[in-house]
Backbone bond lengths (Angstrom), bond angles and torsions (degrees), N, CA, C in turn:
res aa  C-N    CA-C-N  psi(-1)  N-CA   C-N-CA  omega(-1)  CA-C   N-CA-C  phi
1 M - - - 1.450 - - 1.536 110.60 -
2 M 1.322 116.38 -45.36 1.466 120.67 179.42 1.530 110.71 -63.60
3 T 1.315 116.69 -39.64 1.459 120.84 179.42 1.520 110.66 -62.59
4 M 1.333 117.18 -41.59 1.458 120.51 179.39 1.526 110.49 -65.56
5 M 1.323 117.94 -42.49 1.467 120.96 178.96 1.523 110.40 -63.72
6 F 1.338 116.96 -40.97 1.458 121.01 178.50 1.530 110.69 -63.30
7 S 1.324 116.91 -41.27 1.466 121.48 178.32 1.523 111.29 -63.05
8 I 1.315 116.83 -42.64 1.475 120.66 178.90 1.522 110.02 -64.74
9 L 1.316 117.51 -41.66 1.458 121.70 177.75 1.520 110.53 -61.09
10 N 1.314 117.55 -44.34 1.463 121.15 178.57 1.526 111.42 -62.77
11 L 1.297 118.49 -41.29 1.463 121.51 177.67 1.517 110.88 -63.50
12 S 1.314 117.14 -39.71 1.456 121.45 178.82 1.520 111.23 -63.12
13 V 1.318 117.60 -45.16 1.457 121.52 178.54 1.522 110.19 -64.35
14 F 1.338 117.67 -42.29 1.454 121.68 178.52 1.525 110.95 -61.22
15 A 1.306 118.18 -42.62 1.469 122.09 -179.83 1.520 110.50 -63.88
16 Q 1.323 117.80 -38.68 1.455 120.61 179.27 1.521 110.66 -66.05
17 N 1.328 117.62 -39.66 1.450 120.84 -178.87 1.530 112.52 -68.09
18 K 1.316 118.19 -27.18 1.463 121.02 178.94 1.528 111.20 -64.51
19 T 1.328 117.98 -26.86 1.463 120.16 -178.64 1.518 112.12 -84.92
20 T 1.321 118.18 -16.54 1.459 121.42 178.30 1.520 108.62 -88.07
21 Q 1.332 115.27 124.78 1.460 120.44 -179.30 1.515 110.24 -125.13
22 T 1.309 115.53 152.05 1.458 122.78 173.16 1.519 107.05 -120.33
23 D 1.329 116.14 126.05 1.466 121.57 178.53 1.517 109.18 -135.96
24 T 1.325 115.40 162.49 1.459 121.15 175.86 1.520 109.40 -127.25
25 I 1.323 114.61 154.09 1.457 121.19 176.76 1.519 107.80 -151.48
26 T 1.325 117.33 139.42 1.459 121.54 177.42 1.526 108.80 -80.77
27 I 1.337 115.45 130.05 1.460 122.75 -178.13 1.524 108.29 -125.18
28 S 1.331 117.71 132.76 1.460 121.58 177.60 1.520 110.13 -76.29
29 G 1.330 115.32 136.58 1.452 122.11 178.91 1.508 109.33 176.12
30 N 1.336 116.24 176.23 1.456 119.98 -173.79 1.515 116.54 -127.84
31 C 1.307 116.97 -47.05 1.454 120.02 -161.46 1.532 113.03 -130.88
32 S 1.324 115.12 -172.68 1.462 120.39 179.97 1.527 111.56 -65.57
33 Q 1.331 117.54 -30.24 1.465 119.73 174.84 1.531 110.22 -65.53
34 C 1.308 116.20 -41.80 1.473 120.75 176.38 1.531 109.39 -61.04
35 K 1.323 115.94 -45.39 1.467 121.19 -179.36 1.525 110.03 -54.95
36 S 1.313 117.13 -50.09 1.469 121.05 -179.31 1.524 111.56 -61.17
37 R 1.329 116.54 -44.85 1.469 121.86 -177.84 1.529 111.18 -65.78
38 I 1.333 116.65 -44.86 1.464 121.88 -179.09 1.526 110.55 -63.42
39 E 1.326 115.70 -48.15 1.464 119.39 -178.91 1.523 111.34 -63.69
40 E 1.326 117.00 -40.89 1.468 120.30 178.13 1.529 110.92 -63.79
41 A 1.322 116.88 -43.64 1.475 120.96 179.95 1.523 111.70 -65.32
42 A 1.322 116.38 -31.23 1.467 120.24 -179.01 1.525 112.46 -72.12
43 Y 1.316 117.35 -17.94 1.470 120.49 -178.16 1.523 111.21 -80.08
44 V 1.316 116.96 65.74 1.464 121.47 170.76 1.523 106.86 -81.43
45 K 1.323 117.12 167.31 1.461 121.09 -178.95 1.535 110.18 -55.31
46 G 1.319 116.27 126.28 1.454 121.73 179.42 1.515 113.92 105.94
47 V 1.344 117.65 -13.11 1.459 120.61 179.70 1.525 108.78 -83.82
48 K 1.314 115.50 129.48 1.462 121.68 -178.85 1.524 111.39 -97.90
49 S 1.334 116.91 -30.84 1.462 121.72 -178.66 1.521 108.98 -153.15
50 A 1.327 115.40 141.28 1.467 121.38 176.03 1.525 107.87 -144.49
51 V 1.328 116.30 119.27 1.463 121.09 -179.09 1.528 108.25 -133.51
52 W 1.352 115.98 122.08 1.467 122.04 177.96 1.517 108.78 -106.14
53 N 1.328 116.18 129.04 1.457 122.53 -179.88 1.525 108.62 -93.12
54 T 1.338 117.32 120.45 1.468 121.05 -176.77 1.532 112.82 -66.86
55 Q 1.323 118.15 -26.81 1.471 120.27 179.49 1.529 111.89 -80.67
56 T 1.310 117.12 -48.69 1.465 120.43 -175.80 1.529 113.08 -86.14
57 K 1.338 116.78 -17.43 1.480 123.85 -177.64 1.532 111.97 67.29
58 V 1.321 116.76 21.40 1.464 121.54 -177.60 1.528 109.90 -102.84
59 L 1.321 114.74 128.20 1.458 122.48 173.87 1.522 107.40 -96.44
60 T 1.318 116.08 125.81 1.459 121.82 175.56 1.516 107.58 -108.51
61 V 1.334 116.09 122.71 1.464 120.72 -179.12 1.518 110.63 -122.51
62 I 1.314 114.43 141.58 1.460 122.34 171.99 1.516 105.15 -115.86
63 Y 1.335 115.99 125.83 1.460 119.36 -173.72 1.518 111.98 -147.25
64 N 1.317 114.43 162.12 1.455 122.40 175.96 1.532 106.87 -87.52
65 A 1.312 116.87 112.84 1.462 122.17 -175.95 1.526 113.11 -67.72
66 E 1.312 117.59 -14.11 1.467 120.20 175.76 1.523 111.29 -81.61
67 K 1.339 117.27 -16.14 1.462 121.21 -176.78 1.521 113.84 -109.61
68 T 1.328 117.15 -25.50 1.463 119.84 -178.08 1.525 109.83 -154.87
69 D 1.323 116.13 178.80 1.463 121.70 177.05 1.526 109.09 -151.70
70 M 1.316 116.39 174.25 1.467 120.47 -177.75 1.522 111.98 -63.95
71 E 1.306 117.77 -30.30 1.468 121.05 177.54 1.533 110.51 -58.95
72 K 1.329 117.39 -49.77 1.469 121.70 -179.22 1.521 110.93 -64.35
73 I 1.308 116.32 -39.75 1.464 120.58 179.38 1.527 110.07 -65.25
74 A 1.322 117.97 -46.00 1.462 122.59 -179.28 1.528 111.52 -63.76
75 V 1.322 117.85 -39.06 1.468 121.64 177.60 1.523 110.05 -63.45
76 S 1.334 117.21 -44.76 1.457 121.25 -179.60 1.531 111.58 -62.08
77 V 1.319 116.85 -41.76 1.463 120.87 178.77 1.529 110.21 -66.72
78 A 1.315 118.38 -40.14 1.470 121.77 177.73 1.534 110.72 -63.63
79 K 1.314 117.33 -38.96 1.465 120.81 177.77 1.530 111.67 -66.02
80 A 1.325 116.48 -23.06 1.458 121.09 176.73 1.534 111.30 -81.79
81 G 1.343 117.15 -3.91 1.459 121.52 175.51 1.508 115.75 107.11
82 H 1.330 117.73 8.32 1.461 120.17 -174.87 1.527 112.35 -117.27
83 D 1.340 114.91 119.75 1.465 121.66 177.54 1.525 109.40 -65.54
84 N 1.333 115.12 151.21 1.456 120.59 175.12 1.522 107.59 -148.70
85 R 1.306 117.82 175.52 1.467 120.34 -174.87 1.520 113.14 -67.38
86 M 1.326 117.10 -15.58 1.463 120.07 -178.96 1.533 112.77 -99.92
87 H 1.347 116.78 -30.15 1.468 121.04 -176.03 1.518 111.33 -146.30
88 T 1.335 114.94 140.39 1.456 121.52 173.20 1.518 107.67 -96.44
89 S 1.303 115.66 135.53 1.459 121.11 179.89 1.529 110.26 -66.99
90 A 1.323 116.39 140.76 1.473 120.71 175.39 1.532 108.32 -63.87
91 E 1.304 116.87 147.26 1.462 121.63 -177.84 1.537 111.63 -55.40
92 K 1.323 116.82 -40.19 1.472 120.49 -179.84 1.531 111.31 -63.97
93 D 1.320 117.84 -35.61 1.459 121.44 178.30 1.534 110.59 -73.04
94 Y 1.322 116.36 -41.15 1.466 120.64 178.49 1.529 110.99 -62.70
95 K 1.320 117.46 -41.25 1.470 121.59 -176.87 1.530 112.86 -67.91
96 R 1.318 118.02 -15.11 1.469 120.78 176.77 1.520 112.62 -79.08
97 L 1.328 116.54 -10.90 1.465 119.85 -179.52 1.530 110.69 -69.74
98 P 1.334 117.35 147.39 1.471 120.47 173.62 1.525 110.10 -62.55
99 A 1.317 116.81 159.75 1.466 122.00 -177.30 1.525 112.39 -56.63
100 C 1.333 117.55 -36.65 1.468 119.80 -178.13 1.526 112.01 -68.86
101 C 1.316 116.28 -13.61 1.465 120.59 -177.45 1.530 112.80 -102.60
102 A 1.330 116.88 8.27 1.467 121.98 -177.14 1.530 110.37 -75.27
103 Y 1.314 115.73 74.62 1.466 121.29 -175.78 1.515 113.06 -69.61
104 R 1.334 119.10 -25.77 1.471 120.52 -179.41 1.525 111.98 -72.23
105 S 1.319 116.89 -38.87 1.464 120.79 -175.58 1.524 112.78 -84.42
106 G 1.308 116.27 -19.70 1.457 120.22 -177.49 1.526 112.54 79.88
107 A 1.342 117.29 -1.98 1.462 121.94 179.71 1.518 109.61 -86.01
108 C 1.314 115.49 70.90 1.451 119.06 -175.75 1.515 110.01 -150.50
109 H 1.310 115.28 171.92 1.463 119.82 172.59 1.511 108.46 -110.77
110 H 1.294 116.20 155.23 1.465 121.10 179.15 1.517 108.57 -114.26
111 E 1.312 115.53 136.20 1.471 120.07 178.05 1.507 110.36 -102.92
């Protein structure tokens, strides 16, 4: 009886882990302000962790695949003004960025 309960528990944990995914996506940006904005935008429903590296420009996200996907995350980040390999930010969204975050023009500082 205990063995069967343990097996069921293990299957349950395994099934839960199948829905958790880790993916990466390159996001354009420059500084710590970009980092904060990108990570905040990446936190759509279902995202457990979002970390953007200012040097590599790579966003690493851990999310529940039953609640969201990389498409939704990439759209949200683009709406925040940051281009990525899946979506280009609309000009109106990009123009809302502070001057230090103007990654397209190159007129920025890097931290």
